[in-house]
N, C-alpha and C positions, 0 to 999 in steps of 0.2 A: 575476555575484554584486554580495554588498556587500561594499566597500571601507571601514571607519573610517566604517560608515553610509552612504555614497553608493554610491548605482548605479552599476555601471563596464559599460560597453557592452552591446550585442546579448547576450540566455540563449544560451549556448551549450550540448548535452548532455554535453562533455566537458572538463572543466579540471583533470583529473590523469591521468597514464598513467605504469606501471610500466615497467621496462628494457626490457619486451618490446612495449610499447606498448598493455599493456591499459589496458582502463578502470579508472579507481580512484573508488570512490565517497566521498564527502566523510564523516565522523564526523558525528554530529548533536550538536548544540551545548548543547543545556539538556534534563537529565537529573533533573529532581525529581519526587516522586511524589506523588499522593492518596493518602493512608491511611484509614483508618474513623477514627484519632483524631488526624490530621495531624504524627503523627510522622515523621522522616525515611524514606524508603525505602531500597532498596539504592544508590542514587547521589543525591548533593545534597542540600539540605535540606529541614527539615520547615517548617510551618506550612500546608499545604495540607490538610485536613479535607475527609471527604468530606460534601458539603450539595448538596442536590437544587436545580438552579437556576445553581447557580454556576458550573459550566465548561461551556466551548462546544468543538465541535471544528473545525476550518480543514480542509475538506478537496478532495480531486480524484478525481472517479470515474472518471479514466482510472488513476491513480496504483494500481500493487497494494496499496503500501505503508500509504494512506492508507484504501485497501477494508478492510484487515484490522481496523482499528479500529472500522469501520462494522460489520463483521459482529458483531463482540466484543458491541459496544453493543446491536446487536439480538438476539441471542441470551441474553445476559445482563438484559436488559428493562428496560434504561436510557434508553430513548428517550424518555422522559417528564423524565430527570432532568439528561441533556446534551444541550444544543441542537447545529444542526450550520451550517456555511455549506457551498455547496458553489461552487467557482470554474469559469470557463467551462474548456472543454476544451483549446482551443487556446493554443498557449504563447505569449506575446507576449513582441516587444523586453525587456520589463522583468518576464516570467517568468510566473506566475500572477498571473490578473487574475479579479474577480469582474465579473459583467457580469450580461445579460439573455436569453443565450444558453439553449434551451430546456433545462431541467433545474439551469440555474444561479443563483447568486444573487447580488444586491447585499451589502455587506457594513454588514448595519443595524446590527450591536453599536458597530464602532470607526468605519463610515464610510469604509475603505479602500479603495483604489483597487487595489492588487498586493500582493499577500502580503509581500513583502519590509517593507511599512508594519508590519504588526504585530511584524518583527522587531524596528527599530529605536523601532516602541515601546515595543520591551521596553528595546531596549540601543540608545541615538542613536548607539552609536559600531560597531554588531555589525562583524565581519568574517567571511564565509561565503557558502555559498547560502540560498536564503529556501525551503526546502522544505514538503512537507505531507507527513503530516500534523502541525498542530499542535494541543494541548490550551492553550485559553488559560482563566486565572481572571479573572472579568468582576470577582472584590472587589478583588484587589490589581492587576489590568490587568496582566495579566502572563503570559510564555508560561510552562506546567510544565514540557512535553516536547514535545521533536518526534523522540521515537523511538519510530518505531511497536511495535517489539517491546515496549517499557517501557508503551508505552500500552494494548495489548493484555492486559499481565500488571496492569496497575492496575485497568482497565477490569473483571480476573475477580475479583480481591479486594479491591482498594483500594474499592471504595466499600458494603462493608459491606450493611447490611441493605437498601440502595435498590434492590441487583440480585438478581437470582435466585438462592435457595441451592441450587436443584436441578440449576443449570447449572454446571459445574466444568470449565472449557475447561485447566485446567493442575493435575490431582490428585498431589498430593506425591506417591504411591507409583510414579508415572511420570515425575516431572519427570528424572532423569538419563537418561530413556530418550529423552525430548522434546526436552532441549537437543542430545544427540546426533545425532540424526535432524535437529534443525534445521540444526546445523551441519556437516551432509553437503548438505542440501537447499541450503540458503540458496547459497552460494559456487556450486554447479555448476548451479541450476537457477533459484532467483529471479533472483540476480543475472548468472545464465551468458545468460540472454539478452541483458543489458543488454551480458554483456563480448562476446560474438558481435556483436551491434548496433553497439557504439560501437569497435569494435577498430580500431585503426588501421596495425596490421602482421599481414602474411597468418600470421606462425606466433602471434599471440595471438587471430586468429579462429579458427583453425583448432582450438587447446588449450580453448578456450569452447566451439566448436561440440561437439567430442566429449565433454565434460564435460555439456552438454545432453542430449543423447541416449542416453548413458549413463545417466544418471540418470533417464529416464526410461522404458529399459528396465527396469531393478532396480525402480521404482515399480509398475511393469504387473505384474511378477511377484509384489512383494510384496502386493496387492492381492488378484490371482488367489488366491492361496495364504489370506490372512490377514484379507481385508476383512471388512466392508465400508467400513471405516475404517484408517488408517494402522495405529492400536493395536487392530484388532477392533472388536469394538461400542461402543466408547468414542472419542467425538470429542472432540479436542482441538486446541488452539490450532495443533500443527502440519496438522492437516488446514486451516483458514484459511490457513496460509500457503503452501501446495502450493495450494488451489483456485485464489486471487487469481492466479496465473501460469498455471494451467491454462485458465482462462475466457476470460483473452486471449491467449492461445499462435496460434492458428487466424488470428482476426482481426487480428493485429500482428505477432507474434516470431515466423510462418513465414515472411511474405512480405517486410515493414519491415525485419526484426533477420537475414537470413537464415539462419534456424533451418529450413533446409525439407526436411530430410532425411524426414521422417513428419509427418503432422498428430497432433494428439489426436484428431482424429476415427479416425486408423487404430488406436490403442488401444482394444481392446475394454474393458477393465478400466478406464482411465484416462477413456474416456466415459462412461460408465455411473457411476461413481465423482463426476464434475465434476456430471452431473443430481442425482445424488443428493442433496450438498450443495447445490445450488441451491434444492432444494425444500425445504429444511431453512425452519421458520419465520423470516421476515424477512429470509433472504439476498436472495432473486431484486432487495427493493428497489435494493439494494446495487449492482447489476450494470447498465450502463448500455452495450450496446454501442455507439452512437450517439458516446458522451462518447468510448470509448475509441479507436475508429478516427478521430474528429477530432482528439484529443490526441496519439497516436503519427506519425498523417501530416502533422501541422502542423510537425514536424522539421526545419528546412528542410536539415539536414546530412546529415539520409538523404532528404528527398525534397522537393528543390531547387522542382518547380513545385507542391505546396500540393495535388496532386489526389487525395481519396479514393476508392478503390478502393469499387464499388458491393456487388461481395461479399466475404465468400463469402457461402456458404449456411451455416448455422450451425444443426441443428436443434437444437430447445429451447430456442433462446435468442431465438426471433424476438418476444418478449413485451418483453425487459428493454431497448427502445432508449426508456425514458422513467422517470424515477425517480419513484417513489410511496414514500409513508411516511416518510419519512427525518426 
């Protein structure tokens, strides 16, 4: 991580634990918002008006949090308004790195080699982890926001007429229910797989493992009764947040993160749902199974040899090995 603007030691996946040895995720450090008129959003300061070509997303295709923002960008029709750079999938000793791995980019915008340089370009004395996604303001040359939940919501409503008005990922009448479902799925499943994979004690692992599969069982029943999406026929940001975990589960979390009670392939409703979301316009271009496997299996704390498995067989995902159309 960065300490007073300086990179310290090699990258480590776990930098904080709770009293039980459980994985604790860092809180995002930049929380400004893009709004149609540049006024302040729910957090942070104002001065970030919606303008075509002004903003840039730094992402990793391995990362579910970054992929949330890519999906929202596609569904809201903001591909021409917001440019994108993709880092290499493997975690380097200095974290996320730009480069020439297929499907990755050099940083033509700021000339950085590592994502942590984008953070110090904003704050030379920054202390914290250098995570993705990052929403960057080309005009002010600063990070606007690095919290994926915020970025998804500002892509939905913050870009005004630049975005598709017929797609609403967070409709006002569903907002309380969306917030409640997100608050349940995030700790138990989205972050639950990380709590299992990065647990440092048996009790922390056991609790996370139970949360993951209890949640998957509940979602299987919910989709079977009320599908095709989490809120019936209405696709929302809650579906994006669930999908990015499901599409990575069998390729990475089932084996490497020890979430091996069942695969998503063993859940009929969740399997069909994952394919249904994947087939929405633009979503398939945000999924890269090669990056997902190369990235997760590069984590030395979990896979010291760095060997990437050839399998598993992932029906319906055999054509998402390369990024297209971002």
